Structure formats: C-alpha cells, structure tokens
C-alpha positions as a Markdown table, in Angstrom:
| # | Residue | x | y | z |
|---|---|---|---|---|
| 1 | Met | 17.6 | 31.1 | 21.2 |
| 2 | Phe | 14.9 | 33.8 | 21.4 |
| 3 | Ile | 11.4 | 33.9 | 22.6 |
| 4 | Asp | 8.8 | 35.5 | 20.1 |
| 5 | Arg | 7.6 | 38.7 | 21.3 |
| 6 | Ala | 3.7 | 37.1 | 20.9 |
| 7 | Gly | 4.0 | 34.9 | 23.6 |
| 8 | Ile | 5.4 | 37.6 | 26.0 |
| 9 | Pro | 2.1 | 38.5 | 27.6 |
| 10 | Phe | 1.1 | 34.3 | 28.0 |
| 11 | Ile | 4.3 | 33.9 | 29.7 |
| 12 | Leu | 4.0 | 36.8 | 32.1 |
| 13 | Thr | 0.2 | 36.3 | 33.1 |
| 14 | Ala | 1.1 | 32.4 | 33.8 |
| 15 | Val | 3.9 | 33.8 | 36.2 |
| 16 | Ala | 1.8 | 36.6 | 37.7 |
| 17 | Leu | -0.7 | 33.7 | 38.4 |
| 18 | Ala | 2.1 | 31.6 | 39.7 |
| 19 | Ala | 3.0 | 34.1 | 42.1 |
| 20 | Ala | -0.2 | 34.9 | 43.2 |
| 21 | Ala | -1.1 | 31.1 | 44.0 |
| 22 | Ala | 1.8 | 31.0 | 45.8 |
| 23 | Trp | 1.2 | 33.9 | 47.9 |
| 24 | Gly | -2.3 | 33.2 | 48.8 |
| 25 | Gly | -1.9 | 29.2 | 48.9 |
| 26 | Gly | 1.6 | 28.3 | 48.9 |
| 27 | Arg | 4.1 | 26.9 | 46.7 |
| 28 | Ala | 2.4 | 24.0 | 45.5 |
| 29 | Trp | -0.3 | 26.1 | 44.2 |
| 30 | Ser | 2.1 | 27.9 | 42.0 |
| 31 | Val | 3.5 | 24.5 | 40.3 |
| 32 | Pro | 0.8 | 24.2 | 37.6 |
| 33 | Phe | 1.2 | 28.0 | 36.8 |
| 34 | Leu | 4.9 | 27.5 | 36.2 |
| 35 | Val | 4.5 | 24.5 | 34.1 |
| 36 | Leu | 2.2 | 26.4 | 32.0 |
| 37 | Ala | 4.8 | 29.1 | 31.7 |
| 38 | Ala | 7.2 | 26.8 | 30.6 |
| 39 | Phe | 4.9 | 25.5 | 28.0 |
| 40 | Phe | 4.3 | 28.8 | 26.6 |
| 41 | Val | 8.5 | 29.6 | 26.5 |
| 42 | Phe | 8.5 | 26.5 | 24.5 |
| 43 | Phe | 5.6 | 26.9 | 22.1 |
| 44 | Phe | 6.8 | 30.4 | 21.4 |
| 45 | Arg | 10.6 | 29.7 | 21.1 |
| 46 | Asp | 12.7 | 31.2 | 18.5 |
| 47 | Pro | 15.9 | 29.2 | 17.9 |
| 48 | Asp | 18.4 | 30.2 | 15.7 |
| 49 | Arg | 18.6 | 29.1 | 12.2 |
| 50 | Thr | 21.5 | 29.0 | 9.8 |
| 51 | Thr | 19.9 | 30.1 | 6.6 |
| 52 | Pro | 21.3 | 28.7 | 3.0 |
| 53 | Thr | 23.2 | 31.5 | 0.9 |
| 54 | Asp | 22.4 | 29.9 | -2.5 |
| 55 | Pro | 20.0 | 32.0 | -4.3 |
| 56 | Asn | 18.2 | 29.3 | -5.8 |
| 57 | Leu | 17.0 | 27.7 | -2.8 |
| 58 | Ile | 13.8 | 28.3 | -1.0 |
| 59 | Val | 13.7 | 27.8 | 2.9 |
| 60 | Ser | 11.0 | 26.2 | 4.7 |
| 61 | Pro | 9.1 | 28.8 | 6.1 |
| 62 | Ala | 8.1 | 26.6 | 9.1 |
| 63 | Asp | 9.4 | 23.4 | 11.0 |
| 64 | Gly | 7.2 | 20.9 | 10.4 |
| 65 | Arg | 5.3 | 18.5 | 8.3 |
| 66 | Val | 4.8 | 19.0 | 4.7 |
| 67 | Met | 1.7 | 17.6 | 3.6 |
| 68 | Ile | 0.9 | 19.3 | 0.1 |
| 69 | Ala | 3.3 | 20.3 | -2.4 |
| 70 | Gly | 2.5 | 20.6 | -5.7 |
| 71 | Asp | -0.4 | 22.1 | -8.2 |
| 72 | Gln | -3.3 | 22.8 | -5.4 |
| 73 | Pro | -5.2 | 25.9 | -6.2 |
| 74 | Thr | -6.1 | 28.2 | -3.4 |
| 75 | Lys | -9.0 | 30.3 | -3.1 |
| 76 | Gly | -8.3 | 33.8 | -3.3 |
| 77 | Ala | -4.7 | 33.5 | -5.0 |
| 78 | Pro | -3.5 | 36.0 | -7.7 |
| 79 | Glu | -4.0 | 35.1 | -11.1 |
| 80 | Gly | -1.4 | 32.8 | -12.6 |
| 81 | Glu | 0.2 | 29.8 | -12.3 |
| 82 | Trp | 1.0 | 28.9 | -8.3 |
| 83 | Arg | 2.8 | 26.1 | -6.4 |
| 84 | Arg | 1.4 | 25.3 | -3.4 |
| 85 | Ile | 3.0 | 24.2 | -0.3 |
| 86 | Ser | 1.1 | 23.3 | 3.0 |
| 87 | Ile | 2.9 | 22.4 | 6.0 |
| 88 | Phe | 1.3 | 20.9 | 9.0 |
| 89 | Leu | 2.5 | 22.3 | 12.9 |
| 90 | Ser | 1.7 | 20.2 | 15.7 |
| 91 | Pro | 2.2 | 21.6 | 19.3 |
| 92 | Met | 5.6 | 20.4 | 20.0 |
| 93 | Asp | 7.0 | 22.6 | 16.6 |
| 94 | Val | 8.4 | 25.9 | 16.3 |
| 95 | His | 5.5 | 28.2 | 15.2 |
| 96 | Val | 7.8 | 31.2 | 14.2 |
| 97 | Asn | 7.6 | 31.6 | 10.5 |
| 98 | Arg | 10.3 | 33.0 | 8.3 |
| 99 | Thr | 10.8 | 34.3 | 5.1 |
| 100 | Pro | 11.1 | 31.7 | 2.5 |
| 101 | Val | 12.6 | 33.7 | -0.3 |
| 102 | Ala | 14.5 | 37.2 | -0.5 |
| 103 | Gly | 12.4 | 39.7 | -2.1 |
| 104 | Ala | 10.2 | 42.7 | -1.6 |
| 105 | Val | 6.7 | 42.5 | -0.1 |
| 106 | Thr | 4.4 | 44.2 | -2.7 |
| 107 | His | 0.9 | 43.5 | -1.5 |
| 108 | Val | -0.7 | 41.8 | 2.1 |
| 109 | Glu | -4.2 | 40.6 | 2.7 |
| 110 | Tyr | -5.7 | 39.2 | 6.0 |
| 111 | His | -8.2 | 37.0 | 6.3 |
| 112 | Pro | -9.5 | 36.1 | 9.6 |
| 113 | Gly | -10.4 | 32.7 | 10.7 |
| 114 | Ser | -13.6 | 31.8 | 12.1 |
| 115 | Phe | -12.3 | 28.7 | 13.8 |
| 116 | Leu | -15.1 | 26.6 | 11.7 |
| 117 | Pro | -14.6 | 23.5 | 9.5 |
| 118 | Ala | -13.0 | 24.6 | 5.9 |
| 119 | Tyr | -15.4 | 22.2 | 4.3 |
| 120 | Lys | -19.1 | 20.5 | 4.5 |
| 121 | Val | -19.7 | 17.3 | 3.7 |
| 122 | Glu | -23.7 | 18.1 | 3.8 |
| 123 | Ala | -23.1 | 20.8 | 1.0 |
| 124 | Gly | -21.6 | 18.3 | -1.2 |
| 125 | Glu | -17.9 | 19.9 | -1.2 |
| 126 | Leu | -16.3 | 16.7 | -1.1 |
| 127 | Asn | -13.0 | 17.1 | -3.5 |
| 128 | Ser | -12.1 | 20.8 | -3.5 |
| 129 | Ala | -9.3 | 22.1 | -2.4 |
| 130 | Arg | -10.7 | 23.3 | 0.9 |
| 131 | Ala | -11.7 | 19.8 | 1.4 |
| 132 | Arg | -8.2 | 18.2 | 0.8 |
| 133 | Gly | -6.6 | 20.9 | 2.9 |
| 134 | Thr | -8.7 | 19.7 | 6.1 |
| 135 | Val | -8.3 | 16.1 | 5.3 |
| 136 | Ala | -4.5 | 16.7 | 5.2 |
| 137 | His | -4.6 | 18.7 | 8.3 |
| 138 | Tyr | -6.6 | 16.2 | 10.8 |
| 139 | Leu | -4.3 | 13.3 | 9.2 |
| 140 | Ala | -1.0 | 14.7 | 9.7 |
| 141 | Pro | -0.5 | 13.5 | 13.3 |
| 142 | Leu | -1.8 | 10.2 | 12.3 |
| 143 | Leu | 0.7 | 10.0 | 9.5 |
| 144 | Ala | 3.4 | 11.4 | 11.6 |
| 145 | Ala | 2.6 | 8.3 | 13.9 |
| 146 | Glu | 3.0 | 6.1 | 10.8 |
| 147 | Ile | -0.1 | 4.4 | 10.8 |
| 148 | Asp | -0.7 | 1.4 | 8.3 |
| 149 | Gln | -4.6 | 1.4 | 9.1 |
| 150 | Leu | -7.5 | 4.0 | 9.0 |
| 151 | Val | -11.2 | 3.2 | 10.4 |
| 152 | Leu | -13.5 | 5.2 | 8.9 |
| 153 | Gly | -15.9 | 6.1 | 11.9 |
| 154 | Cys | -18.2 | 8.4 | 11.1 |
| 155 | Thr | -21.1 | 8.3 | 8.1 |
| 156 | His | -19.5 | 11.3 | 6.5 |
| 157 | Tyr | -16.0 | 10.0 | 6.3 |
| 158 | Pro | -16.9 | 7.4 | 3.1 |
| 159 | Phe | -17.9 | 10.3 | 1.0 |
| 160 | Leu | -14.3 | 11.4 | 1.6 |
| 161 | Arg | -12.5 | 8.2 | 1.2 |
| 162 | Pro | -11.0 | 9.1 | -2.0 |
| 163 | Val | -9.6 | 11.9 | -0.5 |
| 164 | Ile | -8.5 | 10.2 | 2.2 |
| 165 | Glu | -7.0 | 7.4 | 0.5 |
| 166 | Asp | -5.1 | 9.7 | -1.8 |
| 167 | Val | -3.5 | 11.9 | 1.2 |
| 168 | Ala | -3.0 | 8.9 | 3.5 |
| 169 | Gly | -1.0 | 7.1 | 0.6 |
| 170 | Ala | -0.6 | 3.9 | -0.6 |
| 171 | Asp | 0.8 | 2.4 | 2.8 |
| 172 | Val | -2.2 | 3.1 | 4.6 |
| 173 | Ser | -5.2 | 0.8 | 4.4 |
| 174 | Val | -8.3 | 2.6 | 4.7 |
| 175 | Ile | -11.3 | 0.6 | 6.3 |
| 176 | Asp | -15.1 | 1.3 | 5.7 |
| 177 | Pro | -17.3 | -0.6 | 8.4 |
| 178 | Ala | -20.3 | 0.4 | 6.8 |
| 179 | Pro | -20.8 | -2.6 | 4.7 |
| 180 | Ala | -20.1 | -4.7 | 7.5 |
| 181 | Val | -22.6 | -2.9 | 9.8 |
| 182 | Ala | -25.5 | -3.3 | 7.2 |
| 183 | Arg | -24.8 | -6.8 | 6.8 |
| 184 | Gln | -25.2 | -7.3 | 10.4 |
| 185 | Thr | -28.3 | -5.1 | 10.6 |
| 186 | Gly | -30.0 | -7.4 | 8.0 |
| 187 | Arg | -29.3 | -10.3 | 10.0 |
| 188 | Val | -30.7 | -8.9 | 13.2 |
| 189 | Leu | -34.1 | -7.7 | 11.3 |
| 190 | Ala | -33.9 | -11.3 | 9.6 |
| 191 | Gln | -33.6 | -13.1 | 13.1 |
| 192 | Arg | -36.6 | -10.5 | 14.2 |
| 193 | Gly | -38.8 | -11.1 | 11.5 |
| 194 | Trp | -38.8 | -7.3 | 10.9 |
| 195 | Leu | -37.4 | -7.6 | 7.1 |
| 196 | Ala | -40.0 | -6.2 | 4.5 |
| 197 | Val | -41.1 | -9.0 | 2.1 |
| 198 | Ala | -40.4 | -8.3 | -1.1 |
| 199 | Ala | -43.2 | -8.3 | -4.2 |
| 200 | Pro | -43.4 | -10.8 | -6.7 |
| 201 | Tyr | -42.2 | -10.2 | -9.6 |
| 202 | Pro | -44.7 | -9.0 | -12.5 |
| 203 | Ala | -45.4 | -11.5 | -15.2 |
| 204 | Gln | -47.2 | -9.4 | -17.3 |
| 205 | Gly | -46.3 | -6.1 | -19.2 |
| 206 | Ser | -43.2 | -4.6 | -21.1 |
| 207 | Ser | -39.5 | -5.2 | -19.3 |
| 208 | Ser | -39.3 | -1.7 | -18.3 |
| 209 | Glu | -42.9 | -1.5 | -17.0 |
| 210 | Arg | -42.2 | -4.9 | -14.7 |
| 211 | Gln | -38.7 | -3.4 | -13.6 |
| 212 | Gln | -40.3 | -0.2 | -12.7 |
| 213 | Cys | -42.8 | -2.2 | -10.4 |
| 214 | Phe | -39.9 | -4.0 | -8.8 |
| 215 | Gln | -37.9 | -1.0 | -7.5 |
| 216 | Pro | -37.7 | -0.7 | -3.8 |
| 217 | Thr | -39.4 | 2.3 | -1.7 |
| 218 | His | -37.3 | 4.1 | 0.5 |
| 219 | Arg | -38.6 | 6.1 | 3.2 |
| 220 | Phe | -36.6 | 8.8 | 5.1 |
| 221 | Tyr | -36.8 | 9.8 | 8.7 |
| 222 | Thr | -34.9 | 12.3 | 10.8 |
| 223 | Thr | -34.7 | 13.8 | 13.9 |
| 224 | Ala | -33.2 | 16.9 | 12.6 |
| 225 | Asp | -34.1 | 19.4 | 9.9 |
| 226 | Pro | -36.0 | 17.3 | 7.0 |
| 227 | Ile | -35.4 | 20.2 | 4.2 |
| 228 | Arg | -31.7 | 19.9 | 5.0 |
| 229 | Phe | -31.7 | 16.2 | 4.6 |
| 230 | Glu | -33.7 | 16.1 | 1.3 |
| 231 | Ala | -30.5 | 18.6 | 0.2 |
| 232 | Ala | -28.2 | 16.2 | 1.5 |
| 233 | Leu | -30.1 | 13.2 | -0.3 |
| 234 | Arg | -29.9 | 15.4 | -3.5 |
| 235 | Asp | -26.3 | 16.5 | -3.5 |
| 236 | Leu | -24.5 | 13.4 | -2.1 |
| 237 | Leu | -26.6 | 10.3 | -3.4 |
| 238 | Asn | -28.4 | 11.7 | -6.3 |
| 239 | Met | -31.9 | 11.0 | -4.8 |
| 240 | Lys | -35.2 | 12.7 | -4.4 |
| 241 | Ala | -37.2 | 11.7 | -2.0 |
| 242 | Gly | -39.7 | 13.0 | 0.8 |
| 243 | Val | -38.1 | 12.9 | 4.4 |
| 244 | Arg | -40.3 | 12.9 | 7.5 |
| 245 | Gln | -39.1 | 13.9 | 10.7 |
| 246 | Ala | -39.5 | 11.9 | 13.9 |
| 247 | Val | -39.0 | 12.8 | 17.8 |
| 248 | Trp | -38.4 | 10.7 | 20.7 |
| 249 | Gln | -42.0 | 10.1 | 22.3 |
| 250 | Arg | -40.6 | 7.4 | 25.2 |
| 251 | Glu | -37.1 | 6.2 | 26.2 |
| 252 | Asp | -37.2 | 3.3 | 23.4 |
| 253 | Thr | -39.8 | 4.7 | 20.8 |
| 254 | Leu | -39.0 | 7.1 | 18.1 |
| 255 | Leu | -42.1 | 8.1 | 16.3 |
| 256 | Pro | -42.9 | 10.3 | 13.1 |
| 257 | Thr | -44.4 | 13.5 | 13.7 |
| 258 | Arg | -46.2 | 14.1 | 10.4 |
C-alpha cells in the first residue's frame, strides 16, 4: 500500500504540529495531532488493486457506492450519446481514482468547484440532472445506512419529492409532514377564533361569476426580499400575487412594513 502524494503536505503538517505540541507542552498535547496525522494517512491511502485483464471490462474508477448509472446527461459533456456513472465516496472510502479503461487522453477540461449547492429550488430547478445528482449525493449516506423511512424536514423538500422518491427507491417510504402541520394549524386557529369567516356563496349571477366571487384571497408576507418571494411563487406554484415585507417590532409581534 502507498500514500498518495497529494496527502503528504497534510500528513507532514500534522506531524510537525504534534512535535511542536510535545516539545512545548508535553506528550499528551501531541496526541490529537498524531490522531489527525493517522487520519490523513488513512484518507490518502492507495492500496494495491488487482486489475482485470479482460479488454471488454470497465474497471470502477473509485471505491464507493454507485448512485447513478444510465442515461443521465451531464452539463458540458461532448456531443453524442453518453452513459453516466456517479459514485459517492464517504470519508471512509479510498479517494484515489483510477483509469477505468485503456486508451489515450485526447482532451482535458478542468472546472473548479465553488462549494455551493448544485441546484436552487427557488429558481425552479427541480428535476434537472444537477438537482438529481445533488439529491443522490446527499441521500447516499442515508441509503448506505439502509433506512426505510425518510421524513422531509424542510419546506423546500416537497418540491423535490418526486426526485427524492426516485433516487431513494421503492424500499424507502418518503413522509411529508406538511399536511399534518397544516391541519394542526387549522385546529389551533379555530380554537382561538382566528379563522377567517367564509363569505356566503352568491345567489345571483352566472355560475362563473359566482365561482369567481367565491375564490379565496391570499396575502403573503416575508421577512426576506419580497421580489424574490414573488418570483418563487411564480416559478414553484404558478401564482401571481403581491408580497409584503414584515419585520419583528417586538419579541412576539410581526408587523408589515408597508
């Protein structure tokens, strides 16, 4: 087994810090840095692999869990038909990548990452290849733990529910608590007498006119940017409505600013 050269600076830095800590404060102070150095050795390990000699085989380029395999177009891929394979690497996996097939490299492109989410729900990017790849990335540790239920704990996740269910598979039950929360909110409002009183159904006029009069009125408030909120309503819910900004005036009072 070898150590990948990319890990040498990390390992030497941790060892130097351990030596400095031992010299300045005693051996006990060097233990955390020695543990860190040991982790870097483990993380950058390059174990020996026996490569198959069959020319018709494709060797996995990485040790990990295959999350996507098939027709999944990738932004920036050359023209033509391609098969995409996405492999998730946990911190415990070997991070040295290998050449999957024999051949000659004719073109190389490097796209530096910005360490930001690969999709943005507010922008309406709900079923793109980037959104699907990001969902697969974050679900990988949960699927590796063989979960059988997944609770959507964020207001954004229901918009991604079809993708989440597809990536998680039929063996995982996806639970959206939002309907239950809405029902409980209605019960609390009713108990306190805060529910809006529905207007009586008009007795006169055509059916379409009466139905139009009976349409509910929605009012939206946000403590963030109202313009962005309006755009999210339009892109996600196909609703066109005005949004008012609200601010906390006191610890328990939220009032609109305009």
